[in-house]
C-alpha positions in Angstrom: 122.3 179.8 29.4 120.5 182.6 30.9 120.8 182.6 34.8 118.9 185.5 35.7 116.1 184.5 38.4 112.6 183.7 36.8 111.0 186.1 39.5 113.2 189.2 39.0 112.2 188.8 35.0 109.7 191.2 34.3 108.9 191.9 30.7 107.7 195.5 29.6 104.1 193.7 28.9 104.1 192.6 32.7 104.9 196.1 34.0 102.3 197.9 31.6 99.7 195.0 33.0 100.5 196.2 37.0 100.3 199.6 36.3 96.6 199.2 34.6 97.1 199.7 31.0 96.5 197.1 28.5 99.9 195.7 26.8 101.0 196.9 23.6 99.4 194.1 21.9 96.2 194.5 22.7 94.4 196.1 20.2 91.7 199.2 20.6 88.3 198.2 20.0 85.7 200.5 17.7 83.7 202.7 19.6 85.3 203.0 23.0 84.0 198.8 23.3 85.4 197.1 26.1 85.1 193.7 27.4 81.9 192.1 27.8 80.7 194.2 25.0 80.1 197.3 27.3 81.1 200.8 25.8 82.5 204.1 27.2 83.9 204.1 31.0 81.2 202.4 32.9 82.9 199.3 31.6 82.5 196.1 33.8 79.7 198.2 35.8 76.1 197.4 36.0 73.4 199.5 34.2 71.5 201.2 36.8 67.8 200.8 36.6 65.2 203.6 37.0 63.6 204.0 40.3 59.9 204.3 39.9 57.8 205.5 42.8 55.3 202.9 44.2 51.7 204.1 44.0 50.4 202.5 47.1 52.2 205.2 49.8 50.8 208.0 47.6 47.1 206.8 47.6 47.4 205.8 51.4 48.4 209.7 51.8 45.6 210.8 49.2 42.9 208.7 51.8 44.5 210.3 54.8 45.0 213.9 54.3 41.0 214.4 54.1 40.2 212.3 57.1 43.4 213.9 59.2 41.5 217.3 58.2 38.5 216.1 59.6 39.4 214.5 62.9 41.0 218.0 63.8 37.9 219.7 63.3 36.2 217.3 65.3 38.9 217.2 68.0 38.6 221.1 68.1 34.9 221.3 68.0 34.9 218.7 70.8 37.4 220.7 73.1 35.3 224.1 72.6 32.2 222.1 73.5 33.7 220.0 76.6 34.9 223.3 77.7 31.0 224.8 78.3 29.3 222.1 78.9 29.1 222.8 82.6 27.5 226.0 81.5 25.0 224.2 78.8 23.9 221.8 81.6 23.1 224.9 84.2 21.1 226.3 81.2 19.1 223.3 80.7 18.4 223.1 84.5 17.1 226.5 84.3 19.8 227.4 87.0 21.3 231.1 87.1 24.0 232.2 85.3 25.6 235.4 84.7 25.2 237.2 81.3 29.1 236.8 81.1 29.2 233.3 81.3 26.4 232.9 79.0 28.4 235.4 76.4 31.6 233.2 76.4 29.9 230.0 76.1 27.9 231.3 73.0 31.0 232.9 71.5 32.5 229.7 72.4 29.7 226.9 70.5 29.7 229.3 67.7 33.5 229.0 67.1 32.8 225.2 67.5 30.3 225.5 64.8 32.9 226.7 62.3 34.5 223.7 63.0 31.8 221.0 62.9 28.2 221.8 62.7 26.5 219.1 64.3 22.8 219.3 65.7 23.3 219.0 69.2 25.7 222.1 68.9 22.7 224.3 67.3 20.3 223.0 70.3 22.8 224.1 72.7 23.3 227.2 71.5 19.1 227.9 71.6 19.4 226.8 75.2 21.8 229.3 75.8 20.0 231.7 73.9 16.9 231.1 75.8 18.9 231.8 79.0 20.0 235.1 77.8 16.8 236.4 77.1 15.3 235.1 80.4 18.3 237.1 82.3 16.6 240.1 84.3 18.9 242.9 83.1 18.2 241.8 79.3 16.3 244.6 77.7 13.9 244.4 75.0 16.3 244.5 72.4 18.5 242.1 73.8 15.8 239.8 74.6 13.9 240.0 71.1 17.8 239.1 69.3 18.2 236.3 71.8 15.1 234.9 71.2 15.2 234.9 67.4 18.6 233.3 67.6 17.3 230.8 69.4 14.7 229.8 66.8 17.3 230.0 64.3 19.7 227.8 66.1 16.6 225.3 66.5 15.8 225.7 62.5 19.3 225.0 61.7 19.5 221.8 64.0 16.5 220.4 62.3 17.7 221.1 59.0 20.6 218.6 60.0 18.4 216.5 61.8 14.8 216.2 60.9 13.6 213.6 63.0 14.4 214.9 66.1 11.3 214.8 67.8 12.6 216.5 70.9 14.0 219.7 69.0 10.4 220.0 67.2 9.1 220.1 70.4 11.0 222.7 72.2 10.8 224.9 68.9 7.1 224.6 69.6 7.2 225.8 72.9 9.8 228.6 71.9 7.3 229.6 69.2 4.1 229.4 71.5 5.5 231.5 74.0 6.7 234.2 71.3 2.6 234.1 69.8 3.5 232.2 67.0 0.7 230.0 67.4 0.5 228.3 63.5 4.2 227.8 63.3 4.1 226.0 67.2 1.3 223.5 65.6 3.2 223.1 62.6 6.1 221.9 65.0 4.4 220.2 67.5 2.6 217.9 64.7 6.1 217.2 63.2 7.5 216.3 66.6 4.5 214.0 67.5 4.5 212.5 63.9 8.4 211.5 64.4 8.0 210.4 68.0 4.7 209.3 68.7 6.2 207.3 72.0 8.6 210.2 73.6 9.1 209.2 77.2 11.0 211.8 77.9 9.1 214.4 76.6 5.4 212.9 77.1 4.4 215.3 79.7 5.6 218.8 78.8 4.9 218.0 75.3 1.1 216.9 76.4 1.0 220.3 78.4 2.0 222.3 74.7 -0.9 219.8 73.4 -3.2 221.1 75.9 -2.3 225.0 75.9 -3.2 224.6 72.2 -6.0 222.7 71.9 -8.6 225.1 71.2 -6.7 226.3 68.2 -6.4 222.5 66.8 -7.9 221.6 63.6 -10.2 218.8 63.3 -7.1 216.9 61.3 -5.1 217.2 64.6 -7.9 215.6 66.9 -7.1 212.3 66.4 -3.3 212.8 66.8 -3.9 214.7 70.0 -6.3 211.8 71.5 -3.6 209.3 71.3 -1.5 211.2 72.9 -4.0 211.6 75.4 -4.8 207.7 75.9 -1.1 207.2 76.3 -1.3 209.6 79.1 -4.1 208.2 80.8 -3.0 204.6 81.0 0.2 205.6 82.4 -0.5 208.3 85.0 -4.4 209.1 84.8 -3.9 211.6 88.0 -1.6 213.6 86.6 -3.6 213.8 82.8 -6.4 215.0 85.1 -4.6 218.0 87.4 -3.2 219.0 83.4 -6.5 219.2 82.0 -7.7 221.0 85.4 -5.0 223.5 85.0 -6.0 224.2 81.1 -10.0 224.7 81.7 -9.9 221.0 79.2 -11.2 218.6 81.9 -14.6 217.9 80.3 -13.3 218.4 76.8 -9.9 215.9 77.3 -13.1 213.2 79.0 -14.7 213.7 75.8 -11.9 213.1 73.5 -10.6 209.9 75.8 -14.0 208.8 75.7 -13.9 208.8 71.6 -10.3 207.4 71.6 -12.3 204.4 73.3 -11.3 204.4 77.1 -14.1 202.8 78.8 -16.8 205.1 80.7 -16.3 203.4 84.1 -12.3 204.8 84.1 -13.3 207.9 82.8 -16.3 208.3 85.7 -13.3 208.2 88.5 -11.2 210.8 87.3 -13.5 212.9 85.2 -16.7 213.1 86.6 -19.4 214.4 83.9 -20.8 217.7 85.0 -24.8 218.2 85.2 -24.3 220.9 82.9 -22.0 221.5 79.9 -19.7 224.5 81.0 -20.5 226.4 77.8 -24.1 226.1 78.7 -24.2 227.5 82.4 -24.5 231.1 81.5 
């Protein structure tokens, strides 16, 4: 009887199994087959799957890129506009400004236009150019160039916002001051058409109507009468002063009567002359 302990008996098959090799009795499979029907050296390992990119992050990037670009443009333009806001406000109030400060503001806002063209930036540039033309040291060439640039900026701003009544009024004033009466009347008509009730510009636009009154065409008179009637209802004394300043007291009274204003109201502020001014001589 074999008295060798069972724990010390190791067969050749056991030693090969411990070393990781298949026992001699194990027959090789065809084609390198291993357990579980797998092949090659990847036996017992899971087959990796192809990882596809999810389309949602790519779509979000495509949408966010132009928005980010536009946001950067708006931010850069806003910084430039804020930097020169004080100069623009001074020009709007007709406060004295140096040529250097005006030139710096004009250059800054023109750069802002490259980032973001807006109606307000064009209008601000037009006002700065007008202030540049009004400087005492501005020569004829500088004044002409600045006024041409102001007119161009008003037109560019109105191309972006054609329903800006105040923009048309400012352009009309500028054109009238340069002697372009027909163009000024066209701009004044558009201003009144798109903004017939404009409290912020009522009086200075009405003064332009009175300034150009003798050049009005018959088709302009109904629009002018409505503006005169509005002003008469708000402040008849102020209207009387404006009409008297332009030598149109009798004509304004006549147009108000045609607009339906009662005669007893007109007689208080617009007394009828005994002789028509044109017939005194």
